[in-house]
Structures are given as C-alpha cells and as structure tokens.
TORKOL-4160 file (C-alpha; in steps of 0.2 Angstrom, whole numbers, padded with zeros to 4 digits, m for minus):
308
<pt num="1" X="0021" Y="0609" Z="1200"/>
<pt num="2" X="0002" Y="0607" Z="1199"/>
<pt num="3" X="0000" Y="0625" Z="1196"/>
<pt num="4" X="0008" Y="0627" Z="1184"/>
<pt num="5" X="0000" Y="0613" Z="1175"/>
<pt num="6" X="m0013" Y="0619" Z="1178"/>
<pt num="7" X="m0012" Y="0635" Z="1169"/>
<pt num="8" X="m0009" Y="0629" Z="1151"/>
<pt num="9" X="m0026" Y="0619" Z="1149"/>
<pt num="10" X="m0032" Y="0634" Z="1156"/>
<pt num="11" X="m0027" Y="0646" Z="1143"/>
<pt num="12" X="m0029" Y="0631" Z="1131"/>
<pt num="13" X="m0048" Y="0628" Z="1135"/>
<pt num="14" X="m0050" Y="0648" Z="1131"/>
<pt num="15" X="m0040" Y="0648" Z="1115"/>
<pt num="16" X="m0052" Y="0631" Z="1111"/>
<pt num="17" X="m0070" Y="0641" Z="1115"/>
<pt num="18" X="m0062" Y="0656" Z="1106"/>
<pt num="19" X="m0060" Y="0647" Z="1089"/>
<pt num="20" X="m0080" Y="0639" Z="1090"/>
<pt num="21" X="m0085" Y="0654" Z="1092"/>
<pt num="22" X="m0077" Y="0660" Z="1078"/>
<pt num="23" X="m0083" Y="0642" Z="1066"/>
<pt num="24" X="m0099" Y="0645" Z="1073"/>
<pt num="25" X="m0101" Y="0664" Z="1068"/>
<pt num="26" X="m0094" Y="0662" Z="1052"/>
<pt num="27" X="m0104" Y="0646" Z="1048"/>
<pt num="28" X="m0121" Y="0658" Z="1051"/>
<pt num="29" X="m0116" Y="0674" Z="1041"/>
<pt num="30" X="m0112" Y="0662" Z="1026"/>
<pt num="31" X="m0128" Y="0654" Z="1027"/>
<pt num="32" X="m0136" Y="0669" Z="1027"/>
<pt num="33" X="m0127" Y="0677" Z="1013"/>
<pt num="34" X="m0131" Y="0661" Z="1004"/>
<pt num="35" X="m0149" Y="0661" Z="1009"/>
<pt num="36" X="m0149" Y="0681" Z="1001"/>
<pt num="37" X="m0138" Y="0675" Z="0986"/>
<pt num="38" X="m0152" Y="0660" Z="0980"/>
<pt num="39" X="m0166" Y="0667" Z="0967"/>
<pt num="40" X="m0183" Y="0671" Z="0970"/>
<pt num="41" X="m0185" Y="0656" Z="0962"/>
<pt num="42" X="m0176" Y="0645" Z="0970"/>
<pt num="43" X="m0183" Y="0653" Z="0986"/>
<pt num="44" X="m0200" Y="0650" Z="0980"/>
<pt num="45" X="m0196" Y="0630" Z="0976"/>
<pt num="46" X="m0188" Y="0627" Z="0998"/>
<pt num="47" X="m0204" Y="0638" Z="1004"/>
<pt num="48" X="m0218" Y="0634" Z="0989"/>
<pt num="49" X="m0216" Y="0621" Z="0977"/>
<pt num="50" X="m0233" Y="0626" Z="0971"/>
<pt num="51" X="m0227" Y="0643" Z="0961"/>
<pt num="52" X="m0211" Y="0635" Z="0952"/>
<pt num="53" X="m0222" Y="0632" Z="0937"/>
<pt num="54" X="m0228" Y="0645" Z="0933"/>
<pt num="55" X="m0212" Y="0654" Z="0936"/>
<pt num="56" X="m0205" Y="0643" Z="0927"/>
<pt num="57" X="m0222" Y="0646" Z="0911"/>
<pt num="58" X="m0216" Y="0665" Z="0911"/>
<pt num="59" X="m0197" Y="0663" Z="0910"/>
<pt num="60" X="m0200" Y="0653" Z="0895"/>
<pt num="61" X="m0213" Y="0664" Z="0888"/>
<pt num="62" X="m0199" Y="0679" Z="0888"/>
<pt num="63" X="m0184" Y="0666" Z="0880"/>
<pt num="64" X="m0195" Y="0665" Z="0866"/>
<pt num="65" X="m0194" Y="0681" Z="0858"/>
<pt num="66" X="m0175" Y="0678" Z="0860"/>
<pt num="67" X="m0177" Y="0662" Z="0852"/>
<pt num="68" X="m0185" Y="0670" Z="0836"/>
<pt num="69" X="m0175" Y="0686" Z="0831"/>
<pt num="70" X="m0172" Y="0688" Z="0816"/>
<pt num="71" X="m0155" Y="0699" Z="0808"/>
<pt num="72" X="m0160" Y="0717" Z="0803"/>
<pt num="73" X="m0162" Y="0715" Z="0786"/>
<pt num="74" X="m0150" Y="0720" Z="0771"/>
<pt num="75" X="m0160" Y="0734" Z="0764"/>
<pt num="76" X="m0153" Y="0744" Z="0745"/>
<pt num="77" X="m0164" Y="0759" Z="0746"/>
<pt num="78" X="m0167" Y="0770" Z="0731"/>
<pt num="79" X="m0176" Y="0788" Z="0732"/>
<pt num="80" X="m0181" Y="0797" Z="0718"/>
<pt num="81" X="m0193" Y="0816" Z="0721"/>
<pt num="82" X="m0200" Y="0828" Z="0706"/>
<pt num="83" X="m0200" Y="0847" Z="0715"/>
<pt num="84" X="m0206" Y="0863" Z="0707"/>
<pt num="85" X="m0196" Y="0879" Z="0711"/>
<pt num="86" X="m0195" Y="0896" Z="0708"/>
<pt num="87" X="m0175" Y="0896" Z="0702"/>
<pt num="88" X="m0163" Y="0880" Z="0697"/>
<pt num="89" X="m0148" Y="0888" Z="0703"/>
<pt num="90" X="m0152" Y="0894" Z="0717"/>
<pt num="91" X="m0159" Y="0876" Z="0724"/>
<pt num="92" X="m0143" Y="0868" Z="0715"/>
<pt num="93" X="m0132" Y="0878" Z="0726"/>
<pt num="94" X="m0147" Y="0872" Z="0744"/>
<pt num="95" X="m0145" Y="0854" Z="0738"/>
<pt num="96" X="m0124" Y="0856" Z="0740"/>
<pt num="97" X="m0126" Y="0862" Z="0756"/>
<pt num="98" X="m0137" Y="0846" Z="0762"/>
<pt num="99" X="m0127" Y="0838" Z="0754"/>
<pt num="100" X="m0112" Y="0843" Z="0766"/>
<pt num="101" X="m0123" Y="0841" Z="0779"/>
<pt num="102" X="m0128" Y="0826" Z="0776"/>
<pt num="103" X="m0110" Y="0819" Z="0774"/>
<pt num="104" X="m0114" Y="0812" Z="0758"/>
<pt num="105" X="m0110" Y="0814" Z="0738"/>
<pt num="106" X="m0114" Y="0820" Z="0722"/>
<pt num="107" X="m0113" Y="0806" Z="0709"/>
<pt num="108" X="m0123" Y="0816" Z="0698"/>
<pt num="109" X="m0130" Y="0834" Z="0688"/>
<pt num="110" X="m0139" Y="0834" Z="0672"/>
<pt num="111" X="m0144" Y="0852" Z="0668"/>
<pt num="112" X="m0154" Y="0861" Z="0654"/>
<pt num="113" X="m0156" Y="0879" Z="0650"/>
<pt num="114" X="m0173" Y="0883" Z="0641"/>
<pt num="115" X="m0169" Y="0885" Z="0622"/>
<pt num="116" X="m0185" Y="0892" Z="0618"/>
<pt num="117" X="m0196" Y="0903" Z="0627"/>
<pt num="118" X="m0210" Y="0891" Z="0631"/>
<pt num="119" X="m0197" Y="0879" Z="0637"/>
<pt num="120" X="m0190" Y="0877" Z="0656"/>
<pt num="121" X="m0175" Y="0875" Z="0664"/>
<pt num="122" X="m0172" Y="0858" Z="0670"/>
<pt num="123" X="m0160" Y="0848" Z="0680"/>
<pt num="124" X="m0157" Y="0830" Z="0688"/>
<pt num="125" X="m0146" Y="0827" Z="0702"/>
<pt num="126" X="m0141" Y="0809" Z="0708"/>
<pt num="127" X="m0135" Y="0809" Z="0727"/>
<pt num="128" X="m0127" Y="0798" Z="0738"/>
<pt num="129" X="m0135" Y="0797" Z="0757"/>
<pt num="130" X="m0130" Y="0786" Z="0773"/>
<pt num="131" X="m0144" Y="0774" Z="0775"/>
<pt num="132" X="m0147" Y="0782" Z="0790"/>
<pt num="133" X="m0150" Y="0798" Z="0784"/>
<pt num="134" X="m0161" Y="0795" Z="0771"/>
<pt num="135" X="m0179" Y="0801" Z="0777"/>
<pt num="136" X="m0172" Y="0818" Z="0786"/>
<pt num="137" X="m0162" Y="0822" Z="0767"/>
<pt num="138" X="m0180" Y="0818" Z="0761"/>
<pt num="139" X="m0189" Y="0832" Z="0772"/>
<pt num="140" X="m0174" Y="0845" Z="0771"/>
<pt num="141" X="m0175" Y="0842" Z="0752"/>
<pt num="142" X="m0194" Y="0843" Z="0750"/>
<pt num="143" X="m0195" Y="0860" Z="0759"/>
<pt num="144" X="m0186" Y="0868" Z="0743"/>
<pt num="145" X="m0202" Y="0870" Z="0732"/>
<pt num="146" X="m0217" Y="0861" Z="0728"/>
<pt num="147" X="m0216" Y="0842" Z="0728"/>
<pt num="148" X="m0222" Y="0833" Z="0711"/>
<pt num="149" X="m0218" Y="0815" Z="0716"/>
<pt num="150" X="m0210" Y="0803" Z="0729"/>
<pt num="151" X="m0205" Y="0787" Z="0729"/>
<pt num="152" X="m0194" Y="0775" Z="0738"/>
<pt num="153" X="m0190" Y="0756" Z="0735"/>
<pt num="154" X="m0181" Y="0745" Z="0742"/>
<pt num="155" X="m0172" Y="0727" Z="0736"/>
<pt num="156" X="m0166" Y="0714" Z="0749"/>
<pt num="157" X="m0150" Y="0708" Z="0746"/>
<pt num="158" X="m0147" Y="0697" Z="0765"/>
<pt num="159" X="m0146" Y="0682" Z="0754"/>
<pt num="160" X="m0136" Y="0686" Z="0743"/>
<pt num="161" X="m0124" Y="0694" Z="0757"/>
<pt num="162" X="m0124" Y="0676" Z="0767"/>
<pt num="163" X="m0122" Y="0667" Z="0751"/>
<pt num="164" X="m0104" Y="0681" Z="0746"/>
<pt num="165" X="m0097" Y="0676" Z="0763"/>
<pt num="166" X="m0101" Y="0656" Z="0766"/>
<pt num="167" X="m0091" Y="0657" Z="0747"/>
<pt num="168" X="m0079" Y="0668" Z="0753"/>
<pt num="169" X="m0075" Y="0656" Z="0768"/>
<pt num="170" X="m0075" Y="0641" Z="0759"/>
<pt num="171" X="m0064" Y="0645" Z="0745"/>
<pt num="172" X="m0051" Y="0653" Z="0759"/>
<pt num="173" X="m0053" Y="0637" Z="0768"/>
<pt num="174" X="m0049" Y="0632" Z="0750"/>
<pt num="175" X="m0031" Y="0641" Z="0748"/>
<pt num="176" X="m0026" Y="0638" Z="0764"/>
<pt num="177" X="m0025" Y="0618" Z="0759"/>
<pt num="178" X="m0019" Y="0620" Z="0741"/>
<pt num="179" X="m0004" Y="0631" Z="0749"/>
<pt num="180" X="0001" Y="0618" Z="0760"/>
<pt num="181" X="m0002" Y="0605" Z="0747"/>
<pt num="182" X="0010" Y="0616" Z="0739"/>
<pt num="183" X="0022" Y="0616" Z="0751"/>
<pt num="184" X="0023" Y="0598" Z="0751"/>
<pt num="185" X="0024" Y="0596" Z="0732"/>
<pt num="186" X="0039" Y="0586" Z="0726"/>
<pt num="187" X="0040" Y="0588" Z="0708"/>
<pt num="188" X="0041" Y="0601" Z="0696"/>
<pt num="189" X="0024" Y="0596" Z="0688"/>
<pt num="190" X="0014" Y="0595" Z="0705"/>
<pt num="191" X="0021" Y="0611" Z="0708"/>
<pt num="192" X="0015" Y="0620" Z="0693"/>
<pt num="193" X="m0004" Y="0610" Z="0693"/>
<pt num="194" X="m0006" Y="0615" Z="0711"/>
<pt num="195" X="m0001" Y="0633" Z="0706"/>
<pt num="196" X="m0013" Y="0636" Z="0695"/>
<pt num="197" X="m0025" Y="0627" Z="0703"/>
<pt num="198" X="m0021" Y="0640" Z="0717"/>
<pt num="199" X="m0021" Y="0655" Z="0707"/>
<pt num="200" X="m0038" Y="0652" Z="0698"/>
<pt num="201" X="m0045" Y="0650" Z="0716"/>
<pt num="202" X="m0036" Y="0667" Z="0721"/>
<pt num="203" X="m0046" Y="0678" Z="0707"/>
<pt num="204" X="m0061" Y="0670" Z="0712"/>
<pt num="205" X="m0059" Y="0677" Z="0729"/>
<pt num="206" X="m0054" Y="0692" Z="0725"/>
<pt num="207" X="m0072" Y="0695" Z="0711"/>
<pt num="208" X="m0083" Y="0689" Z="0726"/>
<pt num="209" X="m0072" Y="0700" Z="0738"/>
<pt num="210" X="m0076" Y="0715" Z="0726"/>
<pt num="211" X="m0095" Y="0708" Z="0724"/>
<pt num="212" X="m0098" Y="0709" Z="0743"/>
<pt num="213" X="m0090" Y="0723" Z="0746"/>
<pt num="214" X="m0100" Y="0732" Z="0735"/>
<pt num="215" X="m0117" Y="0726" Z="0742"/>
<pt num="216" X="m0113" Y="0730" Z="0760"/>
<pt num="217" X="m0107" Y="0749" Z="0751"/>
<pt num="218" X="m0125" Y="0750" Z="0742"/>
<pt num="219" X="m0132" Y="0745" Z="0757"/>
<pt num="220" X="m0125" Y="0758" Z="0768"/>
<pt num="221" X="m0129" Y="0772" Z="0757"/>
<pt num="222" X="m0145" Y="0776" Z="0748"/>
<pt num="223" X="m0146" Y="0784" Z="0731"/>
<pt num="224" X="m0159" Y="0797" Z="0729"/>
<pt num="225" X="m0162" Y="0803" Z="0711"/>
<pt num="226" X="m0169" Y="0823" Z="0713"/>
<pt num="227" X="m0178" Y="0831" Z="0696"/>
<pt num="228" X="m0180" Y="0850" Z="0694"/>
<pt num="229" X="m0192" Y="0859" Z="0684"/>
<pt num="230" X="m0193" Y="0879" Z="0687"/>
<pt num="231" X="m0211" Y="0884" Z="0689"/>
<pt num="232" X="m0211" Y="0898" Z="0677"/>
<pt num="233" X="m0203" Y="0896" Z="0657"/>
<pt num="234" X="m0186" Y="0910" Z="0658"/>
<pt num="235" X="m0182" Y="0923" Z="0642"/>
<pt num="236" X="m0167" Y="0923" Z="0636"/>
<pt num="237" X="m0160" Y="0942" Z="0638"/>
<pt num="238" X="m0158" Y="0951" Z="0621"/>
<pt num="239" X="m0140" Y="0952" Z="0616"/>
<pt num="240" X="m0131" Y="0968" Z="0615"/>
<pt num="241" X="m0131" Y="0977" Z="0600"/>
<pt num="242" X="m0112" Y="0977" Z="0597"/>
<pt num="243" X="m0114" Y="0954" Z="0597"/>
<pt num="244" X="m0128" Y="0956" Z="0587"/>
<pt num="245" X="m0118" Y="0965" Z="0573"/>
<pt num="246" X="m0103" Y="0954" Z="0575"/>
<pt num="247" X="m0115" Y="0939" Z="0574"/>
<pt num="248" X="m0124" Y="0946" Z="0558"/>
<pt num="249" X="m0107" Y="0950" Z="0551"/>
<pt num="250" X="m0102" Y="0933" Z="0554"/>
<pt num="251" X="m0116" Y="0922" Z="0545"/>
<pt num="252" X="m0113" Y="0935" Z="0531"/>
<pt num="253" X="m0096" Y="0931" Z="0526"/>
<pt num="254" X="m0099" Y="0911" Z="0530"/>
<pt num="255" X="m0113" Y="0912" Z="0518"/>
<pt num="256" X="m0100" Y="0921" Z="0505"/>
<pt num="257" X="m0088" Y="0908" Z="0507"/>
<pt num="258" X="m0100" Y="0894" Z="0507"/>
<pt num="259" X="m0107" Y="0900" Z="0488"/>
<pt num="260" X="m0088" Y="0904" Z="0482"/>
<pt num="261" X="m0084" Y="0887" Z="0487"/>
<pt num="262" X="m0100" Y="0880" Z="0480"/>
<pt num="263" X="m0098" Y="0888" Z="0464"/>
<pt num="264" X="m0079" Y="0881" Z="0463"/>
<pt num="265" X="m0086" Y="0863" Z="0466"/>
<pt num="266" X="m0098" Y="0866" Z="0451"/>
<pt num="267" X="m0084" Y="0873" Z="0439"/>
<pt num="268" X="m0074" Y="0858" Z="0444"/>
<pt num="269" X="m0088" Y="0846" Z="0442"/>
<pt num="270" X="m0091" Y="0855" Z="0422"/>
<pt num="271" X="m0072" Y="0853" Z="0416"/>
<pt num="272" X="m0074" Y="0836" Z="0422"/>
<pt num="273" X="m0089" Y="0831" Z="0414"/>
<pt num="274" X="m0084" Y="0845" Z="0398"/>
<pt num="275" X="m0081" Y="0830" Z="0386"/>
<pt num="276" X="m0098" Y="0822" Z="0389"/>
<pt num="277" X="m0107" Y="0841" Z="0388"/>
<pt num="278" X="m0099" Y="0845" Z="0369"/>
<pt num="279" X="m0104" Y="0827" Z="0362"/>
<pt num="280" X="m0123" Y="0831" Z="0370"/>
<pt num="281" X="m0120" Y="0849" Z="0364"/>
<pt num="282" X="m0115" Y="0842" Z="0346"/>
<pt num="283" X="m0130" Y="0830" Z="0347"/>
<pt num="284" X="m0141" Y="0844" Z="0351"/>
<pt num="285" X="m0135" Y="0856" Z="0338"/>
<pt num="286" X="m0135" Y="0841" Z="0322"/>
<pt num="287" X="m0152" Y="0837" Z="0328"/>
<pt num="288" X="m0159" Y="0854" Z="0325"/>
<pt num="289" X="m0147" Y="0855" Z="0309"/>
<pt num="290" X="m0159" Y="0842" Z="0302"/>
<pt num="291" X="m0174" Y="0849" Z="0307"/>
<pt num="292" X="m0173" Y="0862" Z="0299"/>
<pt num="293" X="m0166" Y="0853" Z="0282"/>
<pt num="294" X="m0180" Y="0842" Z="0283"/>
<pt num="295" X="m0195" Y="0855" Z="0289"/>
<pt num="296" X="m0209" Y="0853" Z="0274"/>
<pt num="297" X="m0208" Y="0873" Z="0271"/>
<pt num="298" X="m0189" Y="0872" Z="0267"/>
<pt num="299" X="m0191" Y="0855" Z="0255"/>
<pt num="300" X="m0205" Y="0865" Z="0244"/>
<pt num="301" X="m0203" Y="0861" Z="0225"/>
<pt num="302" X="m0196" Y="0875" Z="0212"/>
<pt num="303" X="m0216" Y="0874" Z="0201"/>
<pt num="304" X="m0226" Y="0874" Z="0217"/>
<pt num="305" X="m0217" Y="0891" Z="0221"/>
<pt num="306" X="m0219" Y="0898" Z="0201"/>
<pt num="307" X="m0238" Y="0890" Z="0201"/>
<pt num="308" X="m0242" Y="0902" Z="0215"/>
C-alpha cells in the first residue's frame, strides 16, 4: 500500500520539474527576443544614457524636411518654337508622326502658300502634349530644322485649384443639407423655395466643376505653338499652254459681258434722265440762237452796209 502511494508522488514531482523547466526556458527566450526587438535608441538608453540627446537631435533634424515639405506646384505650361526648314510640307508630316508618338493632339494648323516669287511658304501648328513629355517633344521638334527662337512660360494655378475644390466641397455639403430640408418641408411654398435654392446651388456646382476640370486638363497637357518657314522662297510652276489659253478666254468673255452690262446700264440711265437731257439741250439750242441773233456782225444797219 505504501509503495503504491509513493509512485504517484514521484511521478508528480517529475511532471512539476518538467513544467518548471519549460516555463524557465520560455521566459529566457522571451527576454532574448525582447532585447533583440528593442530599437538601437532604447538599447543605448539602457546601456549608455549619455548618447540619447545626440540621437534625439539627429532624429529631429531628419524629421524637419518632412514637416516643411510642400505639395507639387500645379503649372500650366506653354511653349513656342520657330523653325526654318527646307520643306514645310515634309515637316508637317514629320510633326504629325511626332504627335502620334508622344500621344498628343493637333489642335490647330494654319498654312500660307507663297503668293509671289519673293514670299516663302509658312505654317503655324498648335499641339497639345502631356506635361511630362513637353521637353522631349521640343527636342524632337528642334531636330526638324534650324531653331530661330524658343520659349516656355508657366503659370502656377495651385491656389485656384485649392479654392475651387474647397468651394465645391462646401457647395456639395450645402446641397445635401438643402435636400434634407426639402424632404422635411411641409407646405408647397417651402418646398418651392428650397427647390429654387437647391437648383441654384447645383448650377453653381456644375460651373465650378467645369472650371476645375478645365484647369486640371490644362495642367495635365501643355500647349506648343510651332512656327515653320521655308528656307528659300518657292516659285510657283508655270501653268500649261492649254490652261493659259482657257484662262485668257475666260477673262476676255468675262470682260465682254461686263462691258455689255455696263452699256445696258448706261442706256437705262439715259432713258430715265431723258426729260432733263431734252430740257438741257433745248436751253443750249436757244442760247446759241440768241447769240447768233444778237451778234454785232449780224446786227449791222443797211446804211453802214451801203456806205461801205
């Protein structure tokens, strides 16, 4: 009976010893992991407290640039470049290829052909390019000819964008509040009044939203104005002989018809003013008869004639 009682006590002691060893081992490993997980500054503060101020000052110096960091400026960039090229037509085709390559858009083309031998072939092209591809596009365009002038202007519209966004947010809150008031309104007069105010707020929201999107689009895409001019004046080729004969015939027939119409118009004017012309002719005829009647040579007396 005693032996049977002693065996369970021994096994209980062994189990207790094993549990104590496991607990001690786990505590030791936890202390080592905690020491490894501590940052260098915590370890230094536990081991060497004199280096703590230096580390704190270095950390504060690193944190300062993050505190004063500014947002990226919102710029509307516009560029203009003038080139002298050998052929304007071939350059226009090359510009179209560059636009497709840079994922841009052609928003304007004005071409002027030479009117005489001394004038030059010119063209003005307006492009719209993504803002991040402005410089590469200008470099590609500069390779098409001789650069006469180039300039870039930028306008910061960050404040305007922030103002539009703030106004849009406030108006949207006002719209939501008006909608709640309209749902609770009882009389028809109150409903109509709130509905009118809600309509005005929504119209203002649409206007501000359109202006905001326009500014954002101008910031995202830059505009380039490209002026092209031929290096030498081009002479227009002489037309063929048949074309010259046809042009001469057309000019002569046009001149004949214009002359005939002019004569017809003159006859109509004369017919309309014929009474006045007849009166004027009668006055001239009467005046001439009067002068011949009262002329000194014709009014001489017979005595003077016989005495001679």
